[in-house]
C-alpha positions in Angstrom: 4.5 -32.1 3.6 1.3 -31.7 6.0 2.5 -34.7 8.2 5.4 -32.3 9.1 3.0 -29.6 10.3 3.4 -29.4 14.3 -0.2 -27.5 15.6 1.8 -27.2 19.0 4.2 -24.7 17.5 1.6 -22.5 15.8 -0.1 -19.7 17.7 -3.4 -20.5 19.0 -6.0 -17.6 19.8 -9.8 -17.8 20.4 -11.1 -16.2 17.4 -15.2 -15.7 17.0 -16.4 -15.1 13.5 -19.9 -13.6 13.8 -22.6 -13.2 11.0 -26.1 -11.7 11.2 -28.4 -14.1 9.4 -29.9 -12.6 6.2 -28.8 -9.1 7.9 -31.0 -6.7 5.6 -34.2 -9.1 5.5 -34.0 -9.9 9.1 -33.7 -6.0 9.8 -36.8 -5.6 7.8 -38.7 -8.3 9.3 -37.9 -6.6 13.1 -39.2 -3.5 12.1 -42.4 -5.2 10.9 -42.4 -7.3 14.3 -41.9 -10.6 12.5 -39.3 -13.0 13.6 -36.4 -12.9 11.4 -36.6 -17.0 10.9 -40.4 -16.9 10.2 -40.2 -13.8 7.6 -40.7 -14.3 3.8 -39.0 -10.8 2.9 -36.9 -10.3 0.2 -34.9 -6.9 0.1 -34.6 -5.7 -3.8 -32.1 -3.1 -5.1 -34.6 -1.4 -7.2 -38.6 -1.9 -7.8 -38.6 -0.4 -11.4 -36.0 -2.6 -12.8 -37.0 -6.2 -13.8 -33.2 -7.2 -13.7 -32.6 -5.6 -10.3 -30.3 -7.7 -7.8 -31.9 -9.4 -4.5 -29.9 -8.0 -1.7 -31.1 -10.3 1.0 -33.5 -12.9 1.6 -35.0 -14.2 4.8 -33.9 -17.9 5.6 -37.3 -19.2 4.8 -37.4 -17.8 1.2 -33.9 -19.4 0.5 -35.0 -22.7 1.8 -38.5 -22.8 0.2 -37.9 -20.6 -3.1 -34.5 -20.8 -3.6 -34.3 -16.9 -3.8 -31.0 -15.7 -2.4 -28.6 -12.7 -2.5 -27.6 -12.3 -6.2 -31.0 -13.4 -7.6 -32.8 -11.1 -10.0 -36.2 -9.4 -9.6 -37.7 -11.6 -12.5 -36.8 -14.9 -10.9 -39.2 -14.3 -7.8 -42.2 -16.0 -8.3 -45.8 -14.5 -7.5 -46.6 -15.8 -4.4 -48.8 -14.0 -1.6 -46.3 -15.0 1.2 -43.5 -13.0 -0.2 -43.2 -9.6 0.9 -40.5 -7.7 -1.7 -39.4 -4.5 0.1 -36.9 -1.7 -0.7 -33.6 -1.3 1.2 -33.3 1.2 4.1 -29.3 1.4 4.0 -29.4 4.1 6.9 -31.0 1.9 8.9 -28.8 -0.8 8.3 -25.6 1.2 8.9 -27.2 2.4 12.1 -27.8 -1.5 13.4 -24.4 -2.4 12.3 -23.1 0.4 14.7 -25.4 -0.9 17.7 -24.2 -4.5 17.0 -20.4 -3.3 17.0 -21.1 -1.6 20.2 -22.2 -4.6 21.5 -19.1 -6.5 20.2 -17.1 -3.7 22.2 -18.3 -4.9 25.5 -16.3 -8.2 24.9 -13.2 -6.9 23.2 -11.2 -4.0 22.7 -11.2 -2.0 19.4 -7.8 -3.5 18.1 -9.3 -7.0 18.8 -12.6 -6.1 16.6 -12.4 -6.5 12.9 -15.6 -5.6 10.9 -15.4 -7.6 8.0 -18.6 -6.5 6.2 -21.9 -4.8 7.3 -23.4 -8.3 8.7 -20.0 -10.0 9.5 -17.1 -9.5 12.0 -14.1 -11.1 13.7 -13.4 -10.8 17.4 -10.4 -12.1 19.0 -11.3 -12.7 23.1 -8.1 -14.2 23.7 -7.3 -11.1 26.1 -10.7 -11.2 27.8 -11.8 -14.7 28.1 -10.9 -14.3 31.5 -13.6 -11.7 32.1 -16.3 -13.2 30.4 -15.7 -16.8 30.4 -14.9 -19.9 27.7 -15.4 -18.9 24.1 -18.6 -21.1 23.8 -20.0 -19.1 26.9 -19.1 -15.8 25.1 -20.7 -16.6 22.0 -24.1 -17.6 23.6 -23.9 -14.4 25.7 -23.5 -12.2 22.5 -26.0 -14.2 20.8 -28.6 -13.5 23.7 -27.5 -9.9 24.0 -28.3 -9.1 20.2 -31.3 -10.9 20.6 -32.9 -9.2 23.3 -31.7 -5.7 22.4 -32.3 -6.0 18.7 -34.2 -9.0 18.0 -31.7 -10.5 15.5 -30.3 -13.9 15.0 -26.5 -14.4 14.9 -24.5 -17.4 13.7 -20.9 -17.8 15.5 -17.9 -19.5 14.3 -15.0 -20.5 16.7 -11.7 -21.4 15.7 -8.0 -21.3 16.9 -7.4 -18.6 14.2 -9.7 -16.3 11.9 -9.4 -18.8 9.1 -10.8 -21.4 11.2 -13.7 -19.4 12.8 -14.7 -18.4 9.1 -14.8 -21.8 8.1 -16.7 -23.0 11.0 -19.1 -20.4 10.7 -19.8 -20.7 6.9 -19.6 -24.7 7.0 -21.2 -25.6 10.4 -22.8 -22.9 12.2 -25.1 -21.5 9.8 -26.9 -25.2 9.8 -26.9 -25.9 13.4 -29.7 -25.6 15.7 -27.5 -23.6 18.2 -25.9 -21.5 15.3 -22.3 -21.8 16.9 -19.6 -24.4 16.2 -16.1 -24.5 17.0 -13.1 -25.9 14.7 -9.5 -26.4 16.0 -6.4 -27.6 14.8 -7.1 -31.2 15.6 -10.5 -31.2 14.2 -9.0 -30.4 11.0 -9.4 -33.9 9.3 -12.9 -34.2 10.4 -14.0 -30.5 9.4 -11.9 -28.6 6.9 -11.1 -31.9 4.9 -14.7 -32.8 4.6 -15.9 -29.1 3.1 -18.0 -30.6 0.3 -16.7 -28.1 -2.6 -13.5 -26.3 -2.9 -15.2 -22.9 -3.5 -16.7 -23.6 -0.1 -13.2 -22.8 1.4 -12.5 -19.2 2.3 -10.3 -18.0 -0.5 -10.7 -20.1 -3.2 -12.6 -18.6 -6.3 -14.0 -20.1 -8.8 -11.0 -19.2 -11.0 -8.7 -21.1 -8.6 -11.0 -23.8 -8.3 -10.4 -24.5 -12.3 -6.9 -23.9 -11.6 -7.0 -26.6 -8.9 -9.3 -29.1 -11.1 -6.7 -28.5 -14.0 -4.2 -30.1 -11.7 -6.5 -33.0 -10.7 -7.4 -31.5 -7.3 -11.3 -31.8 -6.8 -11.6 -31.4 -2.9 -10.1 -29.5 -0.3 -8.9 -33.2 1.2 -6.7 -33.6 -2.3 -5.2 -30.2 -1.9 -4.0 -30.9 1.9 -2.4 -34.2 0.5 -0.5 -32.7 -2.6 3.3 -31.7 -2.5 3.2 -28.1 -1.6 6.3 -27.2 -3.4 4.2 -29.0 -6.6 1.4 -26.3 -6.0 4.0 -23.5 -5.7 5.4 -24.4 -8.8 2.2 -24.0 -10.8 0.3 -21.5 -8.5 3.1 -19.1 -7.2 3.1 -18.3 -3.5 -1.0 -18.7 -3.5 -0.3 -22.3 -4.2 1.4 -22.6 -0.9 -1.3 -20.2 1.1 -3.7 -22.6 -0.2 -2.2 -25.6 0.9 -1.5 -24.6 4.5 -5.1 -23.3 4.7 -6.5 -26.7 4.0 -4.4 -27.8 7.0 -6.1 -25.2 8.9 -3.0 -22.7 9.1 -3.5 -19.2 9.6 -1.0 -17.0 11.2 -2.9 -13.6 10.8 -3.7 -11.9 13.9 -6.8 -9.3 14.1 -4.8 -6.8 16.1 -2.3 -6.6 13.5 -4.3 -5.2 10.5 -2.3 -4.8 7.6 -2.8 -1.5 5.7 -1.9 -1.7 1.9 0.3 0.5 0.7 -2.1 2.1 -1.8 -5.7 2.8 -1.2 -8.4 3.5 -3.9 -11.8 5.1 -3.9 -14.3 3.7 -6.3 -18.0 3.8 -7.4 -20.2 1.9 -9.4 -23.4 2.0 -11.0 -26.0 -0.3 -13.0 -27.9 1.5 -15.3 -31.7 1.8 -15.3 -31.6 0.9 -18.9 -29.0 0.6 -22.0 -27.6 3.7 -22.7 -26.6 4.4 -26.4 -26.1 8.1 -26.4 -22.4 9.3 -25.8 -23.8 12.7 -24.2 -26.1 10.5 -21.7 -23.1 8.2 -20.7 -20.7 11.2 -20.3 -23.3 12.8 -17.8 -23.3 9.9 -15.9 -19.7 9.2 -15.7 -18.9 13.1 -14.8 -21.4 12.7 -11.9 -19.9 9.4 -10.5 -16.3 11.1 -10.9 -17.5 14.0 -9.2 -18.8 11.7 -6.0 -15.4 10.2 -5.7 -13.6 13.5 -5.9 -15.8 14.8 -3.0 -14.5 11.9 -1.0 -10.9 12.4 -1.8 -11.3 16.4 -0.9 -13.3 15.4 2.3 -10.3 13.1 3.6 -7.6 15.2 2.2 -6.5 12.8 -0.1 -5.2 12.7 -3.6 -4.7 10.2 -6.3 -2.1 9.4 -9.0 -4.1 7.2 -11.2 -7.6 6.4 -12.6 -9.4 3.3 -13.7 -12.7 2.9 -15.5 -14.7 -0.1 -16.3 -17.7 0.0 -18.9 -20.0 -3.3 -19.0 -21.8 -3.2 -22.3 -25.4 -4.7 -22.9 -26.4 -8.2 -22.8 -26.9 -7.4 -26.7 -23.6 -6.8 -27.3 -21.0 -9.4 -28.8 -18.3 -8.2 -26.2 -18.2 -7.8 -22.5 -16.8 -4.3 -22.3 -13.7 -3.0 -21.4 -11.5 -2.0 -18.1 -8.5 1.0 -18.7 -5.9 2.4 -16.5 -4.5 6.0 -17.0 -1.8 7.5 -14.7 -2.0 11.2 -13.9 0.9 13.3 -14.5 0.4 14.6 -11.0 -1.6 13.7 -7.9 -4.5 15.6 -7.7 -8.3 15.6 -6.3 -9.6 18.2 -8.4 -13.1 17.1 -10.2 -12.4 19.0 -13.6 -8.8 17.7 -13.9 -9.5 14.2 -12.9 -12.7 14.0 -15.4 -10.5 14.8 -18.4 -8.6 11.5 -17.9 -11.8 9.6 -17.4 -13.3 11.3 -20.6 -10.2 10.2 -22.5 -10.4 6.7 -21.3 -13.9 6.9 -22.6 -13.4 8.4 -25.8 -10.5 6.2 -26.7 -12.3 2.6 -26.0 -16.1 3.1 -26.8 -17.2 2.5 -30.1 -21.0 3.2 -30.1 -21.8 0.1 -28.0 -24.7 0.1 -25.4 -23.8 0.5 -22.0 -25.3 -0.7 -19.0 -22.9 -0.5 -16.1 -20.2 1.9 -15.3 -17.6 1.8 -12.5 -14.8 4.4 -12.1 -11.7 4.5 -9.5 -9.2 6.6 -8.4 -6.2 4.5 -7.8 -3.0 5.1 -5.7 -4.8 7.3 -3.1 -2.4 9.0 -0.6 -2.5 12.0 1.9 -2.6 15.4 0.0 0.3 16.6 2.3 2.6 14.2 0.8 2.6 16.1 -2.2 4.2 19.4 -3.6 2.4 21.5 -6.1 4.4 22.1 -9.4 5.1 25.9 -9.7 3.3 26.5 -12.6 0.3 24.9 -11.8 0.1 25.9 -8.3 -1.9 29.3 -9.2 -4.5 27.7 -11.4 -4.7 24.7 -9.2 -5.5 27.1 -6.1 -8.3 28.4 -8.0 -9.9 25.3 -9.0 -9.3 24.1 -5.5 -11.4 27.0 -4.0 -14.2 26.4 -6.2 -14.4 22.3 -5.4 -14.3 23.3 -1.8 -16.9 25.9 -1.9 -19.2 23.7 -3.7 -18.5 20.7 -1.0 -19.1 23.3 1.9 -22.7 24.4 0.4 -23.5 20.4 -0.3 -22.4 19.5 3.0 -24.6 22.2 4.7 -27.6 22.2 2.7 -27.6 18.7 0.9 -26.4 17.0 -2.2 -29.1 18.8 -4.4 -28.6 22.2 -2.9 -25.9 23.0 -6.0 -25.0 20.7 -9.0 -23.4 21.3 -12.5 -25.6 21.8 -15.4 -25.0 18.0 -16.9 -27.1 16.6 -14.0 -30.1 18.1 -15.6 -29.5 16.6 -19.0 -31.2 13.7 -20.4 -29.9 10.1 -19.0 -28.6 11.8 -15.9 -29.2 9.8 -12.7 -27.9 12.7 -9.9 -31.3 13.5 -9.1 -32.9 10.3 -8.7 -30.1 8.8 -6.7 -29.4 11.8 -4.6 -30.9 9.9 -1.6 -28.8 6.7 -1.9 -26.7 5.3 0.6 -23.8 3.3 -0.8 -25.4 2.8 -4.1 -28.7 1.8 -2.7 -31.8 3.8 -1.3 -31.1 5.4 2.3 -34.9 5.3 2.9 -37.5 2.8 2.0 -41.1 4.2 1.8 -41.6 2.6 4.8 -39.3 5.0 6.6 -40.9 7.8 4.8 -44.3 6.8 6.2 -43.1 6.6 9.9 -41.6 9.9 9.6 -44.8 11.3 9.2 
């Protein structure tokens, strides 16, 4: 039971979890010489689609209009104060790099974990003697990022990564100082008072429902249930959630866990509902080719492929997700495309398609595999063709050479050739600045 948890025997680190407030929107505000906290900026994925997703909105937009990440373009009210802008992913990645360089002034690489483009964990246990107490270091980092980049950051401080993340999400972001510290001893007045189960890091809506079905409606109630009871119903996750509710987390940033198998994936929300098989197949093959280019770039091969097709809202069913094991590991576009084609052919019945996600699963270094005797000659020819195309594109750009289906009706290749991470690499403002 929880009463038996002895915090004095648990590892205690000095961990910071740092988040840039409304990162994309803040960067857009700074480039327009507006204070991020005074801006009314909304970054939207695509101007052309009414259902386009909001990627970020300034704090004032969230507070006054309720528009936040995940909202849709059609939900944005017509108000002269609101400034709707396109994303500039290349700029965001560059700013992220500069922020990480600032973090490296305080920790070694092994003690820095970049959690997302706008959030990172820093374990300052080994360097606090050089820079001061955790609160002092948090303030220094805030000041440097403001002085050099004019961005506002929130900092959660904890005895482990879990407590630092919870402090960030549940207190720091709402504090005037934008800093909060949660220790083991604070758990009864901090963790147990988190208002909703889904506000607890690691509890999804699915697990919230499972816990609700067990009569657990709050983090406090979770912390005071028998852990063996939770394990019997939820398995090992039941125990993990129980110990998390007591602020227990043994993970250490410098001991990053690498998964046994990796996957490379790519997703695309289509501009409209697609009903033509030829159009859908053209987009599917374009996406498969993009993943295969990545596989070859890092000299990796995959052993399985997975296809997720989401249907239009006008269809009765949501779509399908299917995985197919490959007879041998490969990174050749033509080979891998055949298996994606087969999955699509076997499962599509003429429904309207709105979203496509492709994934190459069980990815490992190519050197770990040996070509089979009969397939080696043909494979070598295919490999040469793929590599030549890759080299031309690397040197002269994505659109310097492309396949015939990239010109077919419904293809999105040329339209999306300037995108980064699925979003526009440069906005119209970027293009104007280059003139």
